[in-house]
Structure formats: C-alpha cells, structure tokens
C-alpha positions in Angstrom: 127.5 53.2 -77.6 129.5 50.7 -79.6 129.7 48.4 -81.3 126.3 48.5 -83.0 125.5 45.9 -84.3 127.0 43.9 -81.4 127.9 40.3 -80.7 126.5 40.8 -77.2 129.1 43.0 -75.5 128.1 46.7 -75.5 130.2 49.7 -74.3 128.7 53.0 -73.5 130.5 56.3 -72.9 128.2 59.1 -71.7 130.6 62.0 -72.2 129.9 63.3 -68.7 129.5 61.9 -65.2 125.9 60.8 -64.7 124.6 61.1 -61.1 122.2 58.4 -59.8 122.0 56.8 -63.2 119.9 53.9 -64.2 120.5 52.0 -67.4 117.8 49.5 -68.5 117.9 47.0 -71.4 114.5 46.1 -72.9 113.2 43.8 -75.6 111.1 45.3 -78.4 107.9 44.2 -76.5 108.9 46.2 -73.4 110.1 43.3 -71.3 113.1 44.4 -69.1 116.1 42.2 -69.7 118.4 43.8 -67.1 118.9 47.1 -65.2 121.9 48.6 -63.5 122.1 51.6 -61.1 125.2 53.7 -60.7 125.9 56.4 -58.1 128.2 58.2 -60.5 129.6 57.0 -63.8 130.7 58.3 -67.2 130.7 54.8 -68.8 129.1 51.4 -68.6 129.5 47.9 -70.1 126.8 45.4 -70.7 126.4 41.9 -72.1 123.2 41.2 -74.0 122.3 37.7 -73.0 119.2 37.3 -75.1 118.8 36.0 -78.6 119.8 37.9 -81.7 117.6 40.8 -82.5 116.8 44.4 -81.6 117.0 45.8 -78.1 116.5 49.2 -76.5 118.7 50.7 -73.8 117.1 53.4 -71.7 119.4 55.8 -69.8 118.3 58.2 -67.1 119.9 60.1 -64.3 119.5 63.1 -62.0 121.6 65.3 -64.3 120.8 63.9 -67.8 117.5 63.8 -69.7 116.1 60.3 -70.3 117.4 58.8 -73.6 116.5 55.6 -75.4 118.9 54.0 -78.0 118.4 51.0 -80.2 121.0 48.3 -80.5 121.1 45.2 -82.7 122.6 42.0 -81.5 123.9 39.7 -84.2 
C-alpha cells in the first residue's frame, strides 16, 4: 500500500490475485467509510474522502487471510 502517509489517493498491490475480495476502509472508531468488492483482482485504488487522520483498511478474500493495515491521511 502506498503512499503512506497519503494525500487521500491510496494504491494497493496484493502480490497475487484475490478471489471474491472485499476491501473496507474504516475510521479509528470502527465506522465504515467505504467498501468495495472484487471478483478477482491483484490491485486496487481508493480515495480517502474523510478528514486528515488515521484510517484502517481491511482486506479479505476466499484465498487470502484477513489483514488490516493502517494508513495516515495528511
């Protein structure tokens, strides 16, 4: 995931094709900002529309264990 910190545009390269993937962006309090589903993908691009601060991105799919990463929006 790059850049981190970000000005709002975030790119993610998973290194493998994710099947039935879901990528969810959350605020630190757990509120969901956005969520995208993909049938099959090895990369994704997001725009963080919220205020500056810390966000979490959760990634899960049929062939990848759930992962959560932190990103900072400047």
